N, C-alpha and C positions, 0 to 999 in steps of 0.2 A: 402566449407563446404557442406556436406551431411546433408538432412533432411529427417525426416519420418513424414508423416502425422497421421499415427497412432502409439498411445503410445506402447511401447514396455513393455513386462512383466518380470521383474527382479526376479530370485529366491531367491533373498536375499535383504533385506532393503538395500536402497542407500540414500547417504547423499550428497546434493549439496549445494555450497556456493554461495549465491547471489553475482553476480559481479555487484558492484556499477557503474562501467563505462558505462556498458551497459544496466542499468537498470533505471527506472524511477518513483517515487511516484508524481502524480500530483493532482491537484484539481481544482474545479471550484465553484463559489459561486456568487451569484447576488449582482449587485452594484447599488443603488438607484431604484430597483425594476423594472429595465428594460435592464439593462447590465450586462455583466459578467465579473468577474475578474478571470483569471487562474493564477496559479504557481506550483512551485514544491520543494520538499524538495531535496537537491543536495548529501547530505551524508547519506549513510543507509549501515547497513550490516544485514546478517542474512543467515538461513539455512533452507532448504526445506529436509525433509527427505519423501521417498516415501517407502512404506509398500512392503513387498515382494509377488511375485506373483500375483501382480495387487491388493493387498488387501488395496483398498483405506481408508478404515476407520483405517488402521493403519499409514496412512500417517499424516506428521505434517509440521506445519510452525513457525519460530519465527523470527522476524524483529524489529531492533532497528533504530530509524530515529533521527538524531540530528536537534532539532528545530532551531537553530542558522543558519542552512544551508538554511532556506526558502527564495526562490526567486520568485517574481513575476515581475520582469523587472523595477521596479521602488524602487530605494533606500529607500526613505523617506518611502513609504507604508511598505516595508518590516522591517524598524527599528520600525515602529508601531506594527507590527505583532509580533516582538520579545519580545515587551514591557509588562508590567503588565496590559495592556488593553486587550490584546489577550493571547498569548501563555506563556508569562512570561518566556522566555527562561533561564533566569539566575536561578530561582528557580525551573522550571521543563524542564531540558535541552533536556530530549529525549521522543519520542513518541515510545510505544512498541505495538507490536502485537504478540498474542501466541495462535496459534490454539488449540481448545478444541474438534474440531470433524471435520471430513470430509466426505461428503457422494457423491456419484457418481449418478448424474442425468441422465446420458446416452448422446450419441453423442457427447464424449468429455467434457462435461460440469460438474461442480463440484461446490458444496456448501461447503465452508470453514467457519465453525463458530468459533469464538475465542473472546478473550478479548483484546479490545483497550484500552490503557491507554494512556491518553492525558490529560495535564494541572493537573496532579495528580488525574484523574478521571477515572475509569476503568469500561468499559461497554460492554456488548455483542454486537457483530455486526456479520453479515453474507457478505461473499463476493461471488460474483458469479465469477467464475474462469473456464478458458479454457486452456488446453495446445496448445501451438502455434507452437510446433515443436521440434525436437531434430536434433543433429547433431555432427560433428567432428571439431573443427576449425584447422586452417593451421599447429597448433604447437601440435596437437594430444589430445587437451582436448575435453571431451564429454561435450557438452552443453544442456541445455533445456530452453524452453521460455514458459512464462505464461503471459496471460493477466487476469486482475481482476478489479472489480469495485464494488463499495457500495455507499450508501447516508447515512450520518450521520447529525443528528440536532446538531449544534455545542453548543446549551444550555445545552445539556445533559452532556457536559464536563465541564460546568461552563464557558463557553466563550460566555458572554453576551454582551460584550461592544455594542453600537450602538447610533444612533443619528436619531432623527425623522426628516422628510422632512417638509418643509413649505406647500408643496403640497399634503401632507399625504404619509403614508408609512414610511419606515425605510431605512437608508443607506445602511446597510449590511443585506445581507438575512440570513437565519437561516439554511437551508439544504446546506451541503456541500458534492458535488458529488467528490468521490474520484477514481483515476484509477491508476491502476499499470501496469507497462510493466515491466517484471521480466525475466532476463536471469541468469541462475544460472550454475556454472561448478561443475560435479560431482568429488567428493573426493574419495582417495584411500581407498579401503575396510578394 
């Protein structure tokens, strides 16, 4: 696989499909005020559209994540997260992200603003994004990679279940760190 460290400039807009096999949507949240629980969503799809001639402001991202695919490595906890106490996967089966703007921050860093819909609530969020490389795989497909992160307050999405601890504090933190490692495949023009 060949890679380039510097983004190449396309003369026309390009569309890339997220490769769910080589991508990850992960999260981290405090547990009992002193530990961290990490997890991921294992099923996703989406597209990245890169603007022509390096026009970052003409770029866009859309993604859909299947809530039932949540995995923290502990099935009982995962079932609780799918339940009405948290995500209510039956009533709200997907999380979606749709970008509303992209800004070039320089040095390969981007700010991607967008609408995150989770648990039936839509809020504006901003992702800190960097392109991690481009290359051609052994089958001739052009690929691109991105890393992204943000922090959201789960209460903003009406995810409010919690329990008070006898020693003070709460069982589940409110700030959720979200990290994405995305690999996408260029689609035919």
